[in-house]
N, CA, C and O atoms as CSV, one atom per row, in Angstrom:
chain,resi,resn,atom,element,x,y,z
A,1,UNK,N,N,10.845,-22.793,-8.212
A,1,UNK,CA,C,10.423,-21.446,-8.568
A,1,UNK,C,C,10.450,-20.677,-7.163
A,1,UNK,O,O,9.868,-21.109,-6.168
A,2,UNK,N,N,11.171,-19.520,-7.191
A,2,UNK,CA,C,11.276,-18.739,-6.011
A,2,UNK,C,C,10.271,-17.540,-6.060
A,2,UNK,O,O,10.275,-16.763,-7.015
A,3,UNK,N,N,9.448,-17.416,-5.053
A,3,UNK,CA,C,8.558,-16.294,-5.054
A,3,UNK,C,C,9.069,-15.215,-4.046
A,3,UNK,O,O,9.755,-15.494,-3.063
A,4,UNK,N,N,8.663,-13.942,-4.389
A,4,UNK,CA,C,8.977,-12.816,-3.535
A,4,UNK,C,C,7.746,-12.118,-3.182
A,4,UNK,O,O,6.944,-11.804,-4.062
A,5,UNK,N,N,7.532,-11.836,-1.865
A,5,UNK,CA,C,6.372,-11.085,-1.408
A,5,UNK,C,C,6.743,-9.557,-1.350
A,5,UNK,O,O,7.667,-9.146,-0.649
A,6,UNK,N,N,5.962,-8.747,-2.134
A,6,UNK,CA,C,6.088,-7.412,-2.268
A,6,UNK,C,C,4.914,-6.712,-1.826
A,6,UNK,O,O,3.806,-7.052,-2.241
A,7,UNK,N,N,5.079,-5.661,-0.936
A,7,UNK,CA,C,3.857,-4.840,-0.413
A,7,UNK,C,C,3.681,-3.652,-1.348
A,7,UNK,O,O,4.613,-3.091,-1.924
A,8,UNK,N,N,2.387,-3.321,-1.444
A,8,UNK,CA,C,2.045,-2.079,-2.169
A,8,UNK,C,C,0.924,-1.437,-1.381
A,8,UNK,O,O,0.258,-2.060,-0.554
A,9,UNK,N,N,0.748,-0.159,-1.677
A,9,UNK,CA,C,-0.371,0.582,-0.957
A,9,UNK,C,C,-1.675,0.213,-1.438
A,9,UNK,O,O,-2.642,0.494,-0.730
A,10,UNK,N,N,-1.858,-0.413,-2.605
A,10,UNK,CA,C,-3.101,-0.848,-3.149
A,10,UNK,C,C,-3.338,-2.362,-2.935
A,10,UNK,O,O,-4.416,-2.862,-3.259
A,11,UNK,N,N,-2.378,-3.067,-2.412
A,11,UNK,CA,C,-2.507,-4.506,-2.248
A,11,UNK,C,C,-1.143,-5.133,-2.393
A,11,UNK,O,O,-0.195,-4.508,-2.868
A,12,UNK,N,N,-1.061,-6.396,-1.968
A,12,UNK,CA,C,0.311,-7.069,-1.979
A,12,UNK,C,C,0.451,-7.982,-3.182
A,12,UNK,O,O,-0.543,-8.406,-3.771
A,13,UNK,N,N,1.701,-8.283,-3.548
A,13,UNK,CA,C,1.983,-9.192,-4.617
A,13,UNK,C,C,2.913,-10.282,-4.217
A,13,UNK,O,O,3.752,-10.095,-3.336
A,14,UNK,N,N,2.783,-11.450,-4.860
A,14,UNK,CA,C,3.667,-12.538,-4.844
A,14,UNK,C,C,4.183,-12.800,-6.245
A,14,UNK,O,O,3.479,-13.329,-7.106
A,15,UNK,N,N,5.372,-12.434,-6.437
A,15,UNK,CA,C,5.870,-12.462,-7.963
A,15,UNK,C,C,7.009,-13.519,-7.981
A,15,UNK,O,O,7.671,-13.701,-6.959
A,16,UNK,N,N,7.233,-14.162,-9.027
A,16,UNK,CA,C,8.382,-15.043,-9.358
A,16,UNK,C,C,9.575,-14.167,-9.432
A,16,UNK,O,O,9.599,-13.201,-10.194
A,17,UNK,N,N,10.567,-14.480,-8.658
A,17,UNK,CA,C,11.773,-13.645,-8.662
A,17,UNK,C,C,12.430,-13.635,-10.021
A,17,UNK,O,O,12.993,-12.603,-10.386
A,18,UNK,N,N,12.404,-14.778,-10.858
A,18,UNK,CA,C,13.011,-14.815,-12.177
A,18,UNK,C,C,12.325,-13.878,-13.154
A,18,UNK,O,O,12.936,-13.524,-14.163
A,19,UNK,N,N,11.131,-13.468,-12.921
A,19,UNK,CA,C,10.427,-12.588,-13.783
A,19,UNK,C,C,10.631,-11.140,-13.543
A,19,UNK,O,O,10.046,-10.316,-14.247
A,20,UNK,N,N,11.451,-10.777,-12.562
A,20,UNK,CA,C,11.767,-9.376,-12.256
A,20,UNK,C,C,12.862,-8.888,-13.232
A,20,UNK,O,O,13.945,-9.472,-13.239
A,21,UNK,N,N,12.643,-7.917,-13.999
A,21,UNK,CA,C,13.716,-7.484,-15.017
A,21,UNK,C,C,14.462,-6.285,-14.548
A,21,UNK,O,O,15.647,-6.167,-14.861
A,22,UNK,N,N,13.860,-5.381,-13.818
A,22,UNK,CA,C,14.586,-4.069,-13.390
A,22,UNK,C,C,13.824,-3.403,-12.204
A,22,UNK,O,O,12.647,-3.658,-11.952
A,23,UNK,N,N,14.586,-2.536,-11.501
A,23,UNK,CA,C,14.005,-1.786,-10.472
A,23,UNK,C,C,14.325,-0.236,-10.791
A,23,UNK,O,O,15.382,0.129,-11.304
A,24,UNK,N,N,13.337,0.574,-10.444
A,24,UNK,CA,C,13.529,2.058,-10.677
A,24,UNK,C,C,12.798,2.836,-9.523
A,24,UNK,O,O,11.683,2.507,-9.117
A,25,UNK,N,N,13.516,3.891,-9.031
A,25,UNK,CA,C,12.908,4.704,-7.968
A,25,UNK,C,C,11.672,5.361,-8.441
A,25,UNK,O,O,11.551,5.856,-9.562
A,26,UNK,N,N,10.691,5.336,-7.457
A,26,UNK,CA,C,9.408,5.926,-7.755
A,26,UNK,C,C,9.340,7.141,-6.737
A,26,UNK,O,O,10.364,7.559,-6.196
A,27,UNK,N,N,8.172,7.653,-6.517
A,27,UNK,CA,C,7.932,8.809,-5.661
A,27,UNK,C,C,7.454,8.299,-4.264
A,27,UNK,O,O,6.841,7.239,-4.146
A,28,UNK,N,N,7.747,9.059,-3.282
A,28,UNK,CA,C,7.367,8.822,-1.925
A,28,UNK,C,C,7.808,7.462,-1.346
A,28,UNK,O,O,7.003,6.727,-0.775
A,29,UNK,N,N,8.999,7.174,-1.496
A,29,UNK,CA,C,9.602,5.963,-0.992
A,29,UNK,C,C,9.040,4.665,-1.683
A,29,UNK,O,O,8.988,3.592,-1.081
A,30,UNK,N,N,8.641,4.822,-2.928
A,30,UNK,CA,C,8.094,3.630,-3.604
A,30,UNK,C,C,9.060,3.194,-4.780
A,30,UNK,O,O,9.837,4.025,-5.252
A,31,UNK,N,N,9.020,2.011,-5.211
A,31,UNK,CA,C,9.848,1.555,-6.337
A,31,UNK,C,C,8.995,0.908,-7.434
A,31,UNK,O,O,8.005,0.231,-7.155
A,32,UNK,N,N,9.383,1.121,-8.620
A,32,UNK,CA,C,8.776,0.383,-9.797
A,32,UNK,C,C,9.532,-0.767,-10.061
A,32,UNK,O,O,10.752,-0.721,-10.220
A,33,UNK,N,N,8.805,-1.895,-10.122
A,33,UNK,CA,C,9.483,-3.269,-10.357
A,33,UNK,C,C,8.973,-3.650,-11.802
A,33,UNK,O,O,7.785,-3.857,-12.049
A,34,UNK,N,N,9.970,-3.719,-12.713
A,34,UNK,CA,C,9.674,-4.195,-14.046
A,34,UNK,C,C,9.565,-5.642,-14.191
A,34,UNK,O,O,10.445,-6.375,-13.740
A,35,UNK,N,N,8.518,-6.108,-14.806
A,35,UNK,CA,C,8.176,-7.543,-14.958
A,35,UNK,C,C,8.413,-7.943,-16.374
A,35,UNK,O,O,8.008,-7.212,-17.278
A,36,UNK,N,N,9.060,-9.087,-16.635
A,36,UNK,CA,C,9.168,-9.649,-17.926
A,36,UNK,C,C,7.770,-10.007,-18.519
A,36,UNK,O,O,7.007,-10.804,-17.974
A,37,UNK,N,N,7.511,-9.373,-19.641
A,37,UNK,CA,C,6.293,-9.611,-20.321
A,37,UNK,C,C,5.058,-9.079,-19.714
A,37,UNK,O,O,3.973,-9.587,-19.996
A,38,UNK,N,N,5.162,-8.038,-18.857
A,38,UNK,CA,C,4.048,-7.400,-18.189
A,38,UNK,C,C,4.361,-5.962,-17.860
A,38,UNK,O,O,5.423,-5.434,-18.189
A,39,UNK,N,N,3.367,-5.322,-17.176
A,39,UNK,CA,C,3.529,-3.906,-16.712
A,39,UNK,C,C,4.215,-3.892,-15.369
A,39,UNK,O,O,4.089,-4.787,-14.533
A,40,UNK,N,N,4.986,-2.757,-15.219
A,40,UNK,CA,C,5.658,-2.629,-13.879
A,40,UNK,C,C,4.711,-2.571,-12.735
A,40,UNK,O,O,3.569,-2.135,-12.878
A,41,UNK,N,N,5.188,-3.022,-11.561
A,41,UNK,CA,C,4.442,-2.923,-10.341
A,41,UNK,C,C,4.955,-1.808,-9.473
A,41,UNK,O,O,6.170,-1.636,-9.374
A,42,UNK,N,N,4.173,-1.108,-8.894
A,42,UNK,CA,C,4.493,0.019,-7.929
A,42,UNK,C,C,4.448,-0.519,-6.522
A,42,UNK,O,O,3.352,-0.775,-6.023
A,43,UNK,N,N,5.587,-0.711,-5.835
A,43,UNK,CA,C,5.595,-1.268,-4.565
A,43,UNK,C,C,6.226,-0.262,-3.505
A,43,UNK,O,O,6.893,0.710,-3.861
A,44,UNK,N,N,5.975,-0.560,-2.230
A,44,UNK,CA,C,6.545,0.310,-1.257
A,44,UNK,C,C,7.893,-0.208,-0.906
A,44,UNK,O,O,8.146,-1.413,-0.878
A,45,UNK,N,N,8.779,0.756,-0.630
A,45,UNK,CA,C,10.230,0.557,-0.236
A,45,UNK,C,C,11.170,1.111,-1.213
A,45,UNK,O,O,10.774,1.328,-2.358
A,46,UNK,N,N,12.375,1.359,-0.870
A,46,UNK,CA,C,13.397,1.840,-1.706
A,46,UNK,C,C,13.948,0.694,-2.598
A,46,UNK,O,O,13.686,-0.490,-2.384
A,47,UNK,N,N,14.717,1.129,-3.594
A,47,UNK,CA,C,15.338,0.150,-4.448
A,47,UNK,C,C,16.222,-0.775,-3.618
A,47,UNK,O,O,16.172,-1.977,-3.877
A,48,UNK,N,N,16.999,-0.359,-2.681
A,48,UNK,CA,C,17.833,-1.193,-1.832
A,48,UNK,C,C,16.995,-2.124,-1.080
A,48,UNK,O,O,17.342,-3.304,-1.029
A,49,UNK,N,N,15.908,-1.722,-0.476
A,49,UNK,CA,C,15.061,-2.619,0.267
A,49,UNK,C,C,14.433,-3.718,-0.600
A,49,UNK,O,O,14.336,-4.876,-0.195
A,50,UNK,N,N,14.049,-3.351,-1.696
A,50,UNK,CA,C,13.386,-4.353,-2.563
A,50,UNK,C,C,14.496,-5.337,-3.091
A,50,UNK,O,O,14.281,-6.549,-3.082
A,51,UNK,N,N,15.696,-4.808,-3.556
A,51,UNK,CA,C,16.717,-5.611,-3.989
A,51,UNK,C,C,17.157,-6.705,-2.893
A,51,UNK,O,O,17.494,-7.850,-3.196
A,52,UNK,N,N,17.113,-6.237,-1.666
A,52,UNK,CA,C,17.433,-7.128,-0.513
A,52,UNK,C,C,16.522,-8.175,-0.379
A,52,UNK,O,O,16.930,-9.315,-0.156
A,53,UNK,N,N,15.133,-7.876,-0.506
A,53,UNK,CA,C,14.066,-8.850,-0.450
A,53,UNK,C,C,14.296,-9.900,-1.531
A,53,UNK,O,O,14.258,-11.099,-1.254
A,54,UNK,N,N,14.526,-9.464,-2.726
A,54,UNK,CA,C,14.648,-10.427,-3.872
A,54,UNK,C,C,15.994,-11.281,-3.606
A,54,UNK,O,O,15.991,-12.492,-3.824
A,55,UNK,N,N,17.015,-10.690,-3.180
A,55,UNK,CA,C,18.294,-11.502,-2.936
A,55,UNK,C,C,18.238,-12.453,-1.825
A,55,UNK,O,O,18.828,-13.532,-1.876
A,56,UNK,N,N,17.465,-12.034,-0.714
A,56,UNK,CA,C,17.414,-12.892,0.463
A,56,UNK,C,C,16.663,-14.143,0.321
A,56,UNK,O,O,16.895,-15.095,1.066
A,57,UNK,N,N,15.748,-14.186,-0.627
A,57,UNK,CA,C,14.882,-15.377,-0.766
A,57,UNK,C,C,15.463,-16.458,-1.604
A,57,UNK,O,O,14.833,-17.499,-1.792
């Protein structure tokens, strides 16, 4: 199981990479990360930055 560390302005997340369903641009340099079976997470960073984190791990 591969975990990805994602930072947020309200706290940080460790999510299972296989549970990430989609990415969408948010406001102020943030990205919405869609989770399988759950609510999206609002994290800091652009779509490209988040995609790179997911791919690199």
